[in-house]
N, C-alpha and C positions, 0 to 999 in steps of 0.2 A: 289622257293619262297624265298625271303630274309626275314631277322627277322623283327620283329615290329620296333625296333629303326631305322633300316635303312629306312624302308618305311615312318615312321613318320617324319624323317628328309628330304626325298626326297619331300613328300607332302609339308612340311613347306616351302621349297626353291621355289616350284612351287605357293604356295598360298602368298609370299610374295608381297607386293604392292610398297614399296620403297627400294632403295639401301641399306640404314641403316638395313632393316629388313633382307635383303638377307645376308648382312654381318653378322649379328648377328646369323643368323642360322648356317652359315658356320663355325663361330668362335666356335661354340659349337660342330660343327660335325667333327672339324678337328682331333680330337684324334683317331676317329675310320673309318675316311673317307677311307682310304687305304684298309683296310680289307673288310669294308662294300662293296665297289666298286668291290673288287675282287670277293666276294660271289654272287654279282649280274651280273657277266660275263660282266663288263663293256667294250663296244667294241669301243668306240670313240678313246681313245688315240693309239690304234693298227692301226686301220684305218687311222687315220691322219698321224701318222709316216710313214705307208705304201706310202701314196700318196705324202707326202713331199719328200720322198727318190726317188720317180720316176720323179720327177719335178725339184728338186732343187739340184744342185751338192753338193756331200761331201765337208764339209770345207767351204762352203758359210757362212758369217757372216757380221754383226750380225744378229740373229734371235730374235723375241718376242714370248714368249709363253702367249697369250693374254687370261687370265682366267686359269691362271697355276694351281690353287688349291694348292695341297700338292706336286706337281713338279712330277707327275707319268710321263708325257712326256718328262721332262727335263733329268731325268735320261737316257731315252731311247736315246735321242739326242745325248748325251755325248758319250754314246757306239758306236753310229754308224756314229760319225765322224762329229759332229757339235760342235765346241769346244766354242763358244762364244753365249751363250743365255741368255736373259733377262727374268724376269718373272714378269707378271703384275697380280694383283688379287685385288678384293675388299675386301677380308678378311685378317686381321692381322694375325688372327690364323693360316689359311691356308699358307700364306707368311712363317710363322715362321717354319711351317714344311718343306714347299719348301726349305726354306733356310738352313735347318740342313742337307740337302742332299748334300751340296756342289757342286752343278753343274750349278749355275746360277751365272753369273757375276754382275747382279744387280737385285735389288727387287724394284718393284714400287707398292706401296698401291693406286690403282685408279679405278673409276668406269668407265666402258665402257659405251657408248652412249652419252658422253658429249665430248668436245673438250680435247684431249690427249696433255700433255705438252712435245711433241717430235716434232722435226724437220721433215719438209717435206722429203720423201725419206730417211729416217733414218735406215731401216731394209732391208737386203736382203731377209727376208723372215718372215711370221707370221704364226703361228698356233694357232687355236683358237677350242677347242675341247668341245663340250657340253655346250657353252655359248649362243647360239641363239637357245633359248628353253624357254619354259613356265616359266613366273616369272623372267627371267633374262634379257637379252639384245635382243632388236627386231631389225628391219631392220635400226633404226637411229645408230646403232653401226658401220655399213659397211662403211660408207664413211671415217671415220677417220682412219680406217685400210689401205684402198686405199691410203690416203694421206701420211701416213708414212711409206709405203712400196715404194722402189724405182723402177723406170722403169725396166722392164725385171725381177723383183722380183715376188714370188708367195705367195699367201695367200691360206692356207688350212683351211677350216673351216667344221662345221656340223650345219645343221639346221634342226629343228623339223619342221614336216609336217605342224602343226599348224600356224608357222610364215611364210612357205615357200607358203601356200596357202592364207596368209593374207597380201600380198605386197611385200614379199622378192623376188619372182619369178620375178614379174614385174620390181623390182628395178634392179636386175642382168640384165634383158633383156634390159633396159634403158641405162645402163651404157656400155653394149657391142654395142648397136647401136650406141651410141656417141664414141666408140673409146677408151674409158678410161681403159676398161679391155679386157681380152678374157678369155673364159671358157674352160680351158683345158681337165678337167675332172669333171664328176658327176657321182657319183654312183648310184645304184639302192637304193630305200628306204629298211632300215634295222631297226630292233629292237636293240637300244643302249644298253639296259639291259635285256638280256633273262630271268635273274631271278627275273624280276618285273613285275608288272600287268599292267603297262602302255602301252596300245595298239597301241600308236600313234608313226608310225616310224620317223626316222630323215635320211638325206642323207649327203653325204659327197661330198664336192666342191674344186675344184682347181682353183683359178684365177690368170691369170698373168696381172701384172699391165703394161700397154702401156706407 
């Protein structure tokens, strides 16, 4: 079990109704986020890193860490051979922590789900861990990630089953059917935080933009 502070922060993010509410929760949580998620056994970053390394060559650039938080994945991407990674997050507090790690080439304070101010095909790869979940971003955020990922590039993301069953799976299938993407890999459902009480699993996906 995680401590009360972590459980309260997590529940608050799930309960948030507007982007500014989500940002405010994460601004407050930023100071203890890394330690809290470590205590919860947070799996998304490790799984996403493994999936990315399997499908995107070392040295591919630039990458976008969409929903970077405090930069947990960014540190590992730098270590494993992806030298140019940009961070996007809705929370300035989280981005401040991510920037302090010195592994990102740019920081973007933006909300996913709206049009993003990036050119078509701007990125060789995109990684988005723990973003497509309750109280955060729904399927409306997917099309923009596909737009800004270059043909042949890969998008690695996690999706909570509540979203998967509420339209996400259908949208993925539609985009596969029209040839926009190919599903390279899909993990079996897993608990993203074994130390938490949330029983709803998530899955990891790897999509190639065609």
